[in-house]
Every structure is written in structure tokens, then in C-alpha cells.
C-alpha positions in Angstrom: -41.3 -78.2 43.6 -43.4 -80.1 41.1 -45.6 -83.2 40.7 -44.4 -86.2 42.6 -45.5 -89.4 40.8 -45.9 -92.7 42.7 -46.1 -96.2 41.2 -48.3 -98.5 43.2 -48.1 -102.2 42.5 -51.4 -103.7 43.7 -49.9 -107.2 43.7 -47.5 -106.4 46.4 -47.9 -105.3 50.0 -47.2 -101.5 50.3 -45.2 -102.3 53.5 -42.9 -104.5 51.4 -42.2 -102.1 48.5 -45.5 -102.0 46.7 -45.2 -98.2 46.5 -42.3 -96.7 44.5 -41.4 -93.0 43.9 -40.7 -92.2 40.2 -37.6 -90.0 40.1 -37.6 -87.4 37.4 -33.8 -87.1 37.7 -32.4 -90.5 38.5 -28.8 -90.9 39.7 -28.4 -87.1 40.1 -26.8 -87.3 43.6 -23.7 -89.0 44.9 -24.1 -92.6 45.8 -22.8 -91.9 49.3 -25.9 -89.8 50.1 -28.8 -92.0 48.9 -31.3 -90.1 51.0 -30.8 -87.0 48.9 -31.6 -88.8 45.6 -35.3 -87.9 45.8 -34.8 -84.2 46.4 -35.3 -83.5 42.7 -37.7 -86.3 42.1 -40.8 -84.2 41.2 -41.7 -83.5 37.6 -42.0 -79.9 36.5 -41.6 -77.5 33.6 -38.7 -75.1 32.9 -35.0 -75.0 32.7 -33.3 -78.3 33.8 -36.7 -80.0 34.6 -38.3 -83.2 33.3 -41.8 -82.3 32.0 -43.3 -85.8 31.5 -43.2 -89.3 32.9 -43.3 -91.9 30.1 -44.2 -95.5 30.8 -43.3 -97.4 27.7 -44.5 -100.8 29.1 -48.1 -99.5 29.4 -47.9 -96.9 26.5 -48.9 -93.8 28.4 -47.4 -90.6 29.7 -48.1 -88.1 32.5 -47.3 -84.5 31.3 -46.9 -81.5 33.6 -48.2 -78.4 31.7 -47.6 -75.7 34.3 -48.2 -74.3 37.7 -51.7 -73.0 38.6 -51.6 -71.2 41.9 -50.5 -73.7 44.5 -51.2 -76.7 42.3 -50.1 -78.0 38.9 -51.9 -78.7 35.6 -51.2 -82.1 34.2 -52.5 -84.3 31.4 -52.4 -87.9 30.4 -51.3 -88.8 26.9 -49.6 -91.4 24.8 -45.9 -92.0 24.5 -45.5 -89.6 21.4 -47.3 -86.8 23.2 -45.0 -87.2 26.3 -41.9 -87.2 24.1 -43.1 -84.1 22.3 -43.8 -82.3 25.7 -40.2 -83.2 26.9 -38.7 -81.9 23.6 -40.7 -78.6 23.7 -39.9 -78.0 27.4 -36.2 -78.4 26.5 -36.5 -75.7 23.8 -38.3 -73.4 26.2 -35.4 -74.0 28.6 -32.9 -73.0 25.9 -34.8 -69.8 25.3 -34.6 -69.0 29.0 -30.8 -69.6 29.0 -30.4 -67.4 25.9 -32.3 -64.6 27.5 -30.3 -64.9 30.7 -27.0 -64.9 28.8 -28.0 -61.7 26.9 -28.9 -60.0 30.2 -25.5 -61.0 31.7 -23.7 -59.5 28.7 -25.8 -56.3 28.8 -27.3 -57.0 25.3 -30.6 -55.4 26.1 -31.6 -53.9 22.8 -34.2 -56.2 21.3 -34.4 -58.4 24.3 -37.9 -57.4 25.2 -39.2 -59.0 22.0 -37.4 -62.2 23.0 -39.1 -62.2 26.5 -42.5 -61.6 24.9 -42.0 -64.5 22.6 -40.9 -66.7 25.5 -44.1 -65.9 27.4 -46.2 -66.8 24.3 -44.3 -70.1 24.1 -45.1 -70.9 27.7 -48.8 -70.1 27.2 -49.0 -72.3 24.2 -47.3 -75.2 26.1 -49.7 -74.8 29.0 -52.6 -75.3 26.5 -50.8 -78.4 25.1 -50.2 -76.7 21.8 -46.7 -78.1 21.6 -46.0 -77.3 17.9 -46.8 -73.6 18.4 -44.9 -73.5 21.6 -41.8 -75.0 20.0 -41.9 -72.5 17.1 -42.4 -69.5 19.3 -39.6 -70.7 21.7 -37.2 -71.0 18.8 -38.1 -67.4 17.7 -37.3 -66.3 21.3 -33.9 -67.9 21.1 -33.1 -66.1 17.8 -34.2 -62.8 19.1 -32.1 -63.2 22.3 -29.1 -64.2 20.3 -29.4 -61.2 18.0 -29.9 -58.7 20.9 -27.3 -56.1 21.0 -26.0 -53.6 23.5 -27.7 -50.3 24.0 -25.9 -47.3 22.4 -23.9 -45.3 24.8 -24.9 -41.6 24.9 -21.9 -39.4 25.2 -22.1 -36.2 27.3 -19.9 -33.1 27.3 -18.0 -32.8 30.5 -18.0 -29.5 32.4 -14.6 -27.8 32.5 -13.0 -28.4 35.9 -10.0 -27.3 37.8 -7.8 -29.8 39.6 -6.9 -29.2 43.2 -4.2 -31.5 44.6 -4.1 -32.0 48.4 -0.9 -31.2 50.1 -0.8 -34.7 51.6 -0.8 -36.1 48.1 -3.6 -38.6 48.7 -6.5 -37.5 46.5 -7.2 -35.1 43.6 -10.4 -33.2 43.9 -12.0 -31.7 40.8 -14.1 -28.5 41.3 -16.1 -26.8 38.5 -14.5 -23.5 37.7 -17.1 -20.7 37.2 -16.7 -18.4 34.1 -15.2 -15.0 34.9 -17.5 -13.2 32.4 -20.6 -14.6 34.1 -19.4 -13.4 37.5 -18.7 -9.9 36.2 -22.2 -9.8 34.5 -23.9 -10.9 37.8 -22.0 -8.2 39.8 -23.0 -5.5 37.3 -26.6 -6.5 37.4 -26.6 -6.4 41.3 -25.0 -2.9 41.3 -27.5 -1.5 38.7 -30.4 -2.9 40.8 -29.1 -1.3 44.0 -28.6 2.1 42.3 -32.1 2.0 40.7 -33.6 1.1 44.1 -31.9 3.9 45.9 -33.0 6.4 43.2 -36.6 5.4 43.3 -36.7 5.5 47.1 -35.2 9.0 47.2 -37.5 10.2 44.5 -40.5 8.9 46.4 -39.5 10.7 49.6 -38.8 14.1 48.0 -42.1 16.0 47.3 -42.3 17.7 43.9 -43.2 21.5 44.2 -46.4 22.5 42.6 -46.1 24.8 39.6 -48.9 27.4 39.5 -50.8 27.3 36.3 -51.2 30.6 34.5 -54.6 32.4 35.2 -56.9 33.2 32.4 -59.0 35.7 34.5 -59.1 39.3 33.2 -59.2 41.9 36.0 -62.2 44.2 35.8 -61.6 47.9 35.5 -62.1 49.9 38.8 -65.6 51.4 39.2 -65.4 55.3 39.1 -66.5 56.9 42.3 -69.9 58.7 42.1 -70.0 62.3 43.1 -72.2 62.9 46.2 -74.1 66.2 46.3 -73.9 68.1 49.6 -77.0 67.7 51.8 -78.8 69.5 54.7 -81.7 68.7 57.0 -85.2 70.0 56.6 -86.0 72.8 59.0 -89.5 71.4 59.6 -89.3 67.5 59.6 -85.5 67.0 59.9 -85.2 64.9 56.7 -82.0 64.8 54.7 -82.4 67.0 51.6 -80.1 68.5 49.0 -78.3 71.7 50.1 -79.8 73.9 47.3 -83.4 72.5 47.7 -86.0 75.2 48.3 -88.8 72.9 49.5 -88.5 69.6 51.5 -89.5 66.6 49.4 -90.9 64.9 52.5 -93.1 67.5 54.1 -93.1 70.3 51.5 -92.0 73.0 53.9 -90.2 76.0 52.5 -86.5 76.1 53.4 -86.2 80.0 53.0 
């Protein structure tokens, strides 16, 4: 994909070769397959691409600056500008190859800085700031080449016991639990069961009530009062004392 440039000779009939396709990669295919020669004819930016068409007879160049959606951004310049664009595009391609090599070798420490520098170089190129793009791309190459492998974090392996199958085909490693931990867990379970049974039995057995000592002082018995003998009045029948001479009710003599 890229920009396909056609050369139209107005002096010739288009049906007789007046339109010619400008190939960005001439002679890139085998001579036995001439139809495939134009597969890589478009101009584009990036690794192994030709970024500009330079016409030295007419002293102008057509430069591809980058892709914008489904189209491409191009500019027309002189021969020097076209040559500079081709040179900077090659440096950007070198930065892409340096980053790809670091990734394949697992040299990831410091590689993010190289990728950020490459993005800035491409942005500068797209704005036709070729000097800035070249300098930033070279920085990206240096960062990619100096990237190192990430440090390996060592971990302590869990003690294992090896169990060899009788068929002799495979050895299986199973983590061996600590004996002290198993004993501690069993002891905790037994204590919990005993405590639960004790609490349950205590809850079911009612506690007898203990009478509290009384602070009441018993009163002394009341002495019985002597009752004088009585008799009935001979006149009105009222109850009077036995030795009374007159009735206190009617006054009659009891003699």
C-alpha cells in the first residue's frame, strides 16, 4: 500500500505508451515474472520503503509524509528535499529494526524510551521537520541498542517429595505438609470440640438457687390477756362480770 505515481507524456497517445507507472522498487522481481514487477511500485514510508520520487530532469520531487486514514499525505519539493526525506525515512527504518531486534532478544529494559523516541521521529517526519526527525530517530536507535534484559526475580521453591511411578514413566512432585503444622491443627480442633461440649452441657444443666440469708427479726409472742369470768343480767340478759352487783346496761340489781 502507498502512493502510486504515474508519468503522463502529453506528446504521446496514452494508448501507445503515453502513461507510465513509476516503480519505487525497480528490478525487485525475477525477470521471468514481469507482471509481478509492479506489486511494490507504490511509494510509502517505513522500513524497506521508498519515501520520495525524485525527477532530476525537471528538478522536483514528490514526498510521501505518512498515512492519514485511508489516504496518504504528500508534498512536492525540490531535489534536496526529496533526498533528505529518503535519508530520514531510512534512519526511521533503522530505528524500527533496532527495536524489533531488542524485542526478539528479550532486551526489554529501557525499550519503552526507544519506542517513544521513534513515535516522536515519525511525527516530526509527517510534519516535514526532517532534521528533528533524523535526530530523534538516531536517539531511538541508541536507546534500543542499549536496552538490556529485565532482571530475573528468584523465588524460593517449596519443599517437595518425589513420588516415582511403578511404570517408570514420570516423576510427580507433591508438596509435603509440615508435621508440626498438622499436629497443631489437630490440637486446635480437639480443644474446640471439648469447649463446645462443655458449654452445651453447662447450658442444659440448671443451677440451683441459693437462698439468701434473711435479715427479718422475728417478733416476740404477744402474751395472752386474762379474761374475767362473766354472767348474764337477770333483767336484760346482757353479759356482765361475774362479781358485778348491778347491770351496766339496765342498772338492775343482781342480788
